[in-house]
C-alpha positions in Angstrom: 48.6 -18.3 -9.0 49.1 -19.7 -12.5 52.4 -19.9 -14.4 52.7 -19.8 -18.2 54.2 -22.9 -19.7 54.1 -22.2 -23.5 51.3 -24.7 -23.7 48.9 -23.1 -21.3 49.2 -22.5 -17.5 50.0 -24.6 -14.5 49.6 -24.1 -10.8 52.4 -22.4 -8.9 52.4 -25.2 -6.4 53.3 -27.7 -9.1 56.2 -25.4 -10.2 57.4 -25.1 -6.6 57.4 -28.9 -6.4 59.5 -29.1 -9.5 61.9 -26.4 -8.3 62.3 -28.2 -4.9 64.0 -31.1 -6.7 66.9 -28.9 -7.5 67.6 -27.9 -3.9 69.6 -31.0 -3.0 70.9 -32.5 -6.2 74.3 -30.8 -5.9 74.9 -31.5 -2.2 76.2 -35.1 -2.0 79.7 -34.9 -0.4 79.1 -31.3 0.8 78.6 -32.2 4.5 81.9 -34.0 4.6 84.2 -31.6 2.7 84.4 -28.8 5.4 85.1 -31.4 8.2 87.3 -33.8 6.2 90.4 -32.8 8.1 88.7 -33.2 11.5 87.4 -36.6 10.6 91.0 -37.8 10.4 91.4 -36.9 14.1 88.0 -38.3 15.1 88.5 -41.6 13.4 92.1 -42.1 14.3 92.4 -45.5 12.6 90.9 -44.3 9.3 93.1 -44.3 6.2 93.1 -41.3 3.8 91.4 -43.5 1.2 88.4 -44.1 3.6 88.0 -40.4 4.3 88.2 -39.5 0.6 85.6 -42.2 -0.2 83.0 -40.2 1.7 83.2 -37.4 -0.9 84.1 -39.5 -4.0 81.7 -42.4 -3.7 78.4 -40.4 -3.8 79.4 -38.9 -7.1 80.4 -42.2 -8.6 77.2 -44.0 -7.4 75.1 -41.2 -8.8 76.2 -42.1 -12.4 74.6 -45.5 -12.8 71.5 -44.4 -10.9 71.1 -41.4 -13.1 71.1 -43.7 -16.1 68.6 -46.0 -14.4 66.4 -43.0 -13.6 66.6 -41.9 -17.2 65.4 -45.2 -18.5 62.6 -45.3 -15.9 61.5 -41.9 -17.0 60.1 -43.5 -20.2 57.6 -45.4 -18.0 54.4 -44.0 -16.4 55.9 -44.1 -13.0 57.9 -40.8 -12.9 56.4 -39.6 -9.6 57.1 -43.0 -8.0 60.8 -42.9 -9.0 61.1 -39.4 -7.7 59.5 -40.4 -4.4 61.7 -43.4 -4.0 64.8 -41.3 -4.7 63.8 -38.6 -2.2 63.1 -41.2 0.5 66.5 -42.9 0.0 68.2 -39.5 0.2 66.4 -38.5 3.4 67.1 -41.9 5.0 70.8 -41.7 4.2 71.0 -38.2 5.7 69.0 -39.0 8.8 71.0 -42.2 9.6 74.3 -40.2 9.1 73.2 -38.0 12.0 73.4 -40.9 14.5 76.2 -43.2 13.2 79.6 -43.2 14.8 81.1 -45.7 12.3 83.2 -44.5 9.4 82.3 -47.6 7.4 78.6 -47.0 8.0 79.1 -43.4 6.8 80.7 -44.7 3.6 77.7 -47.1 3.0 75.3 -44.3 3.7 77.1 -42.0 1.3 76.5 -44.6 -1.4 72.8 -44.7 -0.5 72.7 -40.9 -0.7 74.3 -41.1 -4.2 71.7 -43.6 -5.3 68.8 -41.4 -4.0 70.3 -38.3 -5.6 70.9 -40.2 -8.9 67.2 -41.2 -9.1 66.0 -37.6 -8.5 68.6 -35.8 -10.7 67.2 -36.3 -14.2 63.8 -35.2 -13.1 65.0 -31.9 -11.7 65.4 -30.8 -15.4 63.3 -33.5 -17.1 60.0 -32.3 -15.6 60.8 -28.8 -16.8 61.2 -30.3 -20.3 57.8 -32.1 -19.9 55.8 -29.1 -18.7 57.4 -26.1 -20.4 58.2 -25.3 -24.0 60.0 -22.6 -26.0 61.3 -19.5 -24.1 59.3 -20.6 -21.0 61.4 -23.7 -20.9 64.6 -21.8 -21.2 63.6 -19.4 -18.4 62.8 -22.3 -16.1 66.1 -24.0 -16.9 67.8 -20.8 -15.8 65.8 -20.7 -12.6 66.5 -24.3 -11.5 70.1 -23.8 -12.3 70.1 -20.7 -10.1 68.2 -22.6 -7.3 70.8 -25.4 -7.3 73.7 -23.0 -7.1 72.3 -20.8 -4.4 71.4 -23.9 -2.4 75.0 -25.0 -2.7 76.3 -21.7 -1.4 73.8 -21.5 1.5 74.3 -25.1 2.5 78.1 -24.6 2.6 77.7 -21.7 5.0 75.1 -23.8 7.0 77.6 -26.6 7.5 80.1 -24.2 8.8 77.6 -22.8 11.2 76.3 -26.2 12.4 79.7 -27.6 13.2 81.0 -24.5 14.9 82.6 -25.3 18.3 84.2 -28.6 19.3 84.1 -30.8 16.2 84.4 -33.9 18.2 80.9 -33.2 19.5 79.3 -31.2 16.6 80.5 -33.0 13.4 77.3 -35.0 13.2 75.3 -31.8 12.6 76.9 -31.3 9.2 74.6 -34.0 7.9 71.5 -31.9 8.6 71.9 -30.4 5.1 71.0 -33.8 3.7 67.5 -33.4 5.1 66.6 -30.6 2.7 64.7 -33.1 0.5 62.1 -33.2 3.2 60.6 -30.1 1.5 60.5 -32.0 -1.8 58.8 -35.0 -0.1 56.0 -32.6 1.2 55.5 -31.1 -2.3 55.7 -34.3 -4.4 51.9 -34.9 -4.3 51.5 -31.7 -6.4 53.5 -33.4 -9.2 50.5 -35.6 -9.8 48.7 -32.4 -11.0 51.0 -32.2 -14.0 48.7 -32.6 -17.0 48.8 -36.1 -18.4 49.2 -34.7 -21.9 52.6 -33.4 -20.9 53.8 -36.9 -20.4 52.6 -38.1 -23.8 54.9 -39.2 -26.6 54.7 -36.0 -28.6 57.2 -35.4 -31.5 60.1 -33.1 -30.5 60.7 -32.0 -34.1 58.4 -30.4 -36.7 58.7 -29.9 -40.4 59.3 -26.5 -42.0 55.7 -25.8 -42.7 54.8 -25.8 -39.0 57.9 -24.0 -37.8 57.7 -20.2 -37.1 61.3 -20.0 -36.1 62.9 -20.4 -39.6 63.4 -17.6 -42.1 62.4 -17.6 -45.7 65.7 -19.0 -46.8 65.5 -21.9 -44.4 61.9 -22.6 -45.4 62.9 -22.8 -49.1 65.8 -25.1 -48.3 63.5 -27.3 -46.3 61.0 -27.6 -49.1 63.8 -28.6 -51.5 65.3 -31.1 -49.2 61.9 -32.6 -48.5 61.4 -33.3 -52.2 64.8 -34.8 -52.5 64.2 -37.2 -49.6 60.6 -38.1 -50.6 61.4 -41.5 -52.1 63.0 -42.6 -48.9 59.9 -41.7 -46.8 58.2 -44.9 -47.9 60.8 -47.1 -46.1 61.8 -44.9 -43.1 60.3 -42.0 -41.2 61.4 -38.8 -42.8 63.8 -36.6 -40.8 62.8 -32.9 -41.2 65.6 -30.9 -43.0 65.5 -28.4 -40.2 64.1 -28.7 -36.6 61.6 -26.5 -34.9 64.3 -24.0 -34.0 65.7 -23.7 -37.5 68.9 -25.8 -37.1 69.8 -28.1 -40.0 69.4 -31.8 -39.4 71.2 -32.6 -42.7 73.4 -35.7 -42.4 72.1 -36.6 -38.9 71.8 -40.3 -38.0 68.9 -41.1 -35.8 69.2 -44.2 -33.5 67.1 -45.0 -30.5 65.2 -41.7 -30.8 68.4 -39.6 -30.6 70.2 -37.5 -33.2 73.6 -39.2 -32.7 75.8 -36.5 -34.0 74.1 -33.7 -32.1 74.1 -35.8 -28.9 77.8 -36.6 -29.0 78.8 -33.0 -29.7 76.5 -31.7 -27.0 77.9 -34.1 -24.4 81.5 -33.2 -25.3 80.8 -29.5 -25.1 79.1 -29.8 -21.7 81.9 -32.0 -20.5 84.4 -29.3 -21.3 82.4 -26.5 -19.7 82.0 -28.5 -16.5 85.6 -29.5 -16.5 86.9 -26.0 -17.1 84.7 -24.4 -14.5 85.7 -26.9 -11.8 89.4 -25.8 -12.0 89.1 -22.7 -9.8 87.3 -24.5 -6.9 89.8 -27.4 -7.2 93.0 -25.5 -7.5 92.7 -22.0 -6.0 93.3 -23.3 -2.5 96.8 -24.6 -3.7 98.1 -21.0 -4.1 100.2 -20.2 -1.0 99.2 -16.5 -1.1 95.5 -17.3 -0.9 94.0 -18.1 2.5 91.3 -20.7 3.0 88.8 -17.9 3.7 89.8 -16.1 0.5 89.5 -19.3 -1.5 86.1 -19.9 0.0 85.0 -16.4 -1.0 86.2 -16.9 -4.6 84.2 -20.2 -4.8 81.1 -18.6 -3.3 81.4 -15.7 -5.8 81.5 -18.3 -8.6 78.3 -19.9 -7.5 76.6 -16.6 -6.6 77.4 -15.3 -10.1 75.8 -18.5 -11.6 72.7 -17.9 -9.4 72.3 -14.2 -10.5 72.6 -14.9 -14.2 70.3 -18.0 -13.9 67.6 -15.8 -12.4 68.1 -13.1 -15.1 68.7 -15.5 -18.0 65.9 -14.2 -20.3 67.0 -10.6 -20.3 70.7 -11.7 -20.7 69.8 -13.8 -23.7 67.7 -10.9 -25.2 70.7 -8.7 -24.8 73.3 -11.1 -26.5 70.7 -12.8 -28.8 72.5 -15.1 -31.3 75.8 -14.3 -29.7 74.8 -15.6 -26.3 77.0 -18.7 -26.4 79.9 -16.7 -27.7 79.5 -14.3 -24.8 79.5 -17.2 -22.3 82.6 -18.7 -23.8 84.3 -15.2 -23.9 83.6 -14.7 -20.1 85.1 -18.1 -19.4 88.2 -17.3 -21.4 88.6 -13.9 -19.8 88.4 -15.5 -16.4 91.4 -17.7 -17.2 93.3 -14.8 -18.7 93.0 -13.0 -15.4 93.9 -16.1 -13.4 97.0 -16.7 -15.4 98.3 -13.1 -16.1 97.3 -11.2 -12.9 99.1 -12.7 -10.0 98.7 -12.2 -6.2 95.6 -10.0 -6.4 92.7 -11.3 -4.4 90.3 -8.7 -5.9 91.2 -9.7 -9.5 90.8 -13.4 -8.7 87.4 -12.7 -7.2 86.4 -10.9 -10.5 87.8 -13.9 -12.4 85.7 -16.3 -10.4 82.6 -14.2 -11.0 83.3 -14.2 -14.8 83.8 -17.9 -14.7 80.4 -18.3 -12.9 78.7 -15.9 -15.3 79.9 -17.8 -18.3 78.9 -21.2 -16.9 75.6 -19.8 -15.5 74.6 -18.7 -19.0 75.8 -21.9 -20.7 74.3 -24.4 -18.3 70.6 -23.8 -18.9 71.2 -23.7 -22.6 72.9 -27.1 -22.5 69.8 -28.4 -20.5 67.5 -27.1 -23.2 69.6 -28.4 -26.0 69.5 -31.8 -24.4 65.7 -31.9 -24.9 66.2 -31.2 -28.6 68.6 -34.0 -29.5 65.7 -36.4 -29.4 63.0 -37.2 -31.9 60.3 -37.7 -29.2 59.5 -35.7 -26.0 59.4 -39.1 -24.2 63.2 -39.3 -24.5 63.9 -35.8 -23.0 64.5 -37.0 -19.4 66.8 -39.8 -20.6 68.7 -37.3 -22.7 69.1 -35.0 -19.7 70.3 -38.1 -17.7 73.1 -38.6 -20.3 74.0 -34.9 -19.8 74.2 -35.4 -16.1 76.5 -38.4 -16.6 78.8 -36.1 -18.6 78.7 -33.7 -15.7 79.8 -36.2 -13.1 82.4 -37.8 -15.3 83.9 -34.4 -16.0 84.0 -33.6 -12.2 85.6 -37.0 -11.5 88.3 -36.6 -14.2 89.5 -33.1 -13.2 92.3 -34.3 -11.0 93.1 -37.2 -13.2 93.5 -35.1 -16.4 95.4 -32.3 -14.6 97.7 -34.8 -13.0 98.4 -36.5 -16.3 99.1 -33.1 -17.9 101.6 -32.2 -15.1 103.4 -35.5 -15.7 103.6 -34.9 -19.4 104.9 -31.4 -19.1 107.1 -32.2 -16.1 105.7 -29.5 -13.9 104.2 -29.1 -10.4 103.4 -25.4 -10.8 100.2 -24.3 -9.0 99.5 -22.2 -12.1 99.6 -25.1 -14.5 95.9 -26.1 -14.3 94.9 -22.6 -15.2 97.4 -22.3 -18.1 96.5 -25.7 -19.4 92.7 -25.2 -19.3 93.1 -21.5 -20.4 94.7 -22.6 -23.6 92.0 -25.2 -24.1 89.3 -22.6 -23.5 90.9 -20.3 -26.1 90.7 -23.1 -28.7 87.1 -23.9 -27.7 86.2 -20.1 -27.9 87.4 -20.1 -31.5 85.4 -23.2 -32.2 82.2 -21.7 -30.6 82.5 -18.7 -33.0 83.0 -20.9 -36.0 80.0 -23.1 -35.0 77.8 -20.3 -33.8 75.1 -21.0 -36.4 75.0 -24.7 -35.8 73.0 -26.7 -33.3 75.2 -27.0 -30.2 76.3 -23.3 -30.0 73.6 -21.7 -32.1 70.8 -19.6 -30.6 67.2 -19.7 -31.7 64.7 -16.8 -31.3 62.5 -19.4 -29.6 64.9 -19.4 -26.6 64.2 -15.8 -25.6 
């Protein structure tokens, strides 16, 4: 079976190999979270800090290794880096099954983070290499969906594996870290990716070669091109609009990146990740929500992301240029429900679903935008690595920022995180509407 890429076709086995990389990238720390309380009893001499390090350290270690992987992606050894990362991940998971030392588990969690960090940029980077246009956007939606459904299923799997006497079953939780064995089996198929997909092809085109711009944009491009012609002799000309019709006027290019676009994209992604982390972090703090209900709400959030990721193309065809506005509106509405409708489990489940739908729409778009802030396709995976750094920094800073806000406003209300982020989301929603024709929040016909 062959899959269309926008450049031609590619074997389904290659696509499956790429998809498999998304199965485990969101799992570090997952095996420990459900059994964290029990570990305090199993390791009686362990401090709270040591227990917390099991979930925190993998995410912190991921960050430098994501950056390292992004730089290595510019070499010809992509498959080698992926293989190394996968092996490190599997080794960390396998050894965790047998160790009885908390200190050893902490070191293994660092090894797990290193392996995950090496794999992470390629889970989206290979999509950017192989696919283009609407085919790329569709695949970004699919891998986002795969990552989210894997997270939900793995959470249930951990609960099933450790059922019974935790003193004897807690090791089983680490079986979920062996999921990359599937990737290891499929990695050889990555060698069948056409070499031309790895070549340093320009990511931007001038107006004469772009089919995405309208007559007005084309005219503006021609005028700007004449105005900038004298400078072309001393520096490479930057097209007035990119291949998707977004203006590049005033953009500074450094190191192969449009600096302004990159900064705004990272800030926007940081906010979306930060905002959508709030329910899973703080819903369990409500005294009227049981742990099972909180788990259901969190699962609903990830399942909604899965559904919209699979159906991303028809969703984008429905909302068209208003797709990002719709995503921001869903996110805002979710916080309105969280804040103004109290003590209703059903409403909170709906709010969690809306939060997941908004993030599920936005996430693949952010991935695709990250491949367009560069002047060369060779930089796409590095750009996606920067995006993943923004992701993990946002996750890490959620409790820090909320705690600081509580101190500033002198409150310990369980509703504060939702009010605080809800207000911020309303401001961002207005900003999304205002900037809906610009690069970060704008939608091109090429996407759908």
